[in-house]
N, C-alpha and C positions, 0 to 999 in steps of 0.2 A: 165607047167601051174601052178606051186606051187612058182613061184619065187616070193620073198617079194616085195612089192610095197610100196613108200612111197606118202605121200600127206598129203596135209594142212601144208605146210611149212610155219613157222612164226619167227619173230625174237622179242626179247626183248626190251623194250625200253631204257633199259642201261644196260651196262656190258657184253655188245656181245654176249650173248648164243642164241641158234635155237633150236627149235622143231618143231616136224614132228609127224605124225602119220605113222607108220608103219604095213603094213597088211602081215603077215607071216603066211601062209598055211589058211589064214581065221582068225586067231586071230589077232585082232586089239591094238595095243598100243602105247602109247606116249612114243616118245624119245626124248632125251634131249642132246645136245653139247655145254660145257662151255669153256670158254677160262681158262688155255692158250693152253691146247692141242686139246680142242675140240673134245674129243673123244664121240663117241655116246654111250649112255646107256638109257636102259629102264627105264621108270618113273613110268609106271602101269603093272601090271603082270597080266593081261585078259588071260587065257590061253586055251580058247575054240573058236572053229569057230560056233560061233552062231547069224552070221549075224549083230550083233549090230554096226552101224557106229558110230564113233567116230568123230565129227567135231566142228567148231567155237571154235579153239585154241586161247588163248589170254592171254599174260603175264599179270602180275599186274604190278602196275609201278614202283615197286621196282624190277622185276625182280626177285622175289623169290620162285613164285607159279604161276600156269598156270591154267586157267579155260578152260573147255571145256563140250560139249554137248554128251553124250552117249546116241545112240537109233536113231532109224530112223523117219522120218516124219510120221506124220499121215495121212491114205486116207479119202477120203470124210465123211466116218461114223465115224472117229476118233479114227481108229483103229491102235495102233500101230505095225510096222512089227516084228511077233514072229516066224522066219522061223524055230525054233526048235519046235514049238507048245508045250512052255512049259505051264503046266497047271495053274502056276499063272501068265501067260500073259508076258508082254514086257511092257518097260517104257522108256520114252525120258526125262532125266533130265541132270540139269547142275551141276557139280562137280568143286571142286577144289583141286588141290594138289601140295604140297611143292616139290621144288626142292631137298631139304635135304633128302625126302624121308618121308614114311609113307603112309598109304592108302589113297585115294582120298574120299574127304568129301563132300556128298551129300548134295547141296545148295537149289532144288528144283526141282518139275516136270516142264519141259518146254523146250525150243530152243532160238536162236536168242541172246545168251548171249552178253552183251556188260559191260566192267568194267570201273568203274568210274574213271577218270584220278586222282582222288584224293585218290584211293585205298582203300577206305571204304566199296564199295558196288558193288553188279552185278545186273542189272537190265536184265529181260529176258520175252519171251512171253510165258503166260501159259494161255490156252483155251481163245486164240485170246485177252486176256489183257495183260496190262505190270505189273509185279512183280519185285521186288527186295528182295535181301539177303544181309547180312554182310557177309563178307570175315573172319570175326574171331566171335568165341562165338558160341552158340548153339541156338540163336535165331531163330525162324522158318521164311521161307518167308513170304512176305507180299504184298498184291496188292498195288501197288505204287498210283494208281488213278484208276478211272472209266471213260469210254469214249465209243461212238458210234463205231460198226465198228469192223473189225479185226486189231489189230494192228500188224508192221511189222518195218523191218528195224531200230532197235533202235542205237541211234548215242549220246554220250555224249558231250556237249560243252567243249572246253580245260581246262575249269576252274572246270567242275564238277558240275556247277550252275542248268545246263539245259540240258533237254534228249527231242533231236529231234525224231520224229517217223513218220511212214505212217499208215494213218486211212483208210483201204479197204472197200468202201461200194459197194460192187456190181460192178455197171456200171460205177465208179467213186472214186477216191482216194483223200485224202487232207494229207498234211503235218503239222504236229502239234507240238508243243514245250512244254513241260512240266517245269514249275519253280520250284525247289524242295522248294524254299524258301517260296514263297506265295503259294506255292500249286495250280497255276492257270494254266490252259490248253488253248493256244490260238492255231487259224490255220491261217498258212500263205498264203495270196492271195486266200482264198477257192472258187472253181468253180466246173464243172461238169466235170474238165479233169481229168486227172489219173497222179496225181502229186505223184513223188517217188525219191528214192536216196539221201534225205537229207544229206549234209556235211557241216561241218563246217568251217569257215576260221581261 
């Protein structure tokens, strides 16, 4: 019952690298295989069976780093899973780690990370709002914009100038688009339906 289990398989946008999450005896880590030999190697070194999930793997546009989320989803009370009952609790956070090595760097608390095609920043959901952080430097994450409802399903446009998202509002949901340049939010064909799954042409 302790056989290693892979998941979250993803490919880089360029260069031919592949990354995945390996669960070995409960310790979850990111592995990567790069050309030309594509020999798998661990990229992170979490060594405990602490029940903390790793998800939302995504390469940066240059293929040199991977953005990921560590920690499970919160329950209805907003509590993050803490199977080991750690006194300090647990967190769900967005990290970036370089393929060249080094420790993962925390970008902010949240989930549903989306990397900009321009490569400069990562958007994610924190407390049901859209936040973002820069991939380089030590600047703290900031809220991208304020909106009603619970934000989800973030998707950058191919040129990185706009960010689509779903605004969940109880008995209905809307698809919104945030323009990074004008800082305007508009909702596409808003109604009382459950709109979801935005995908750019």
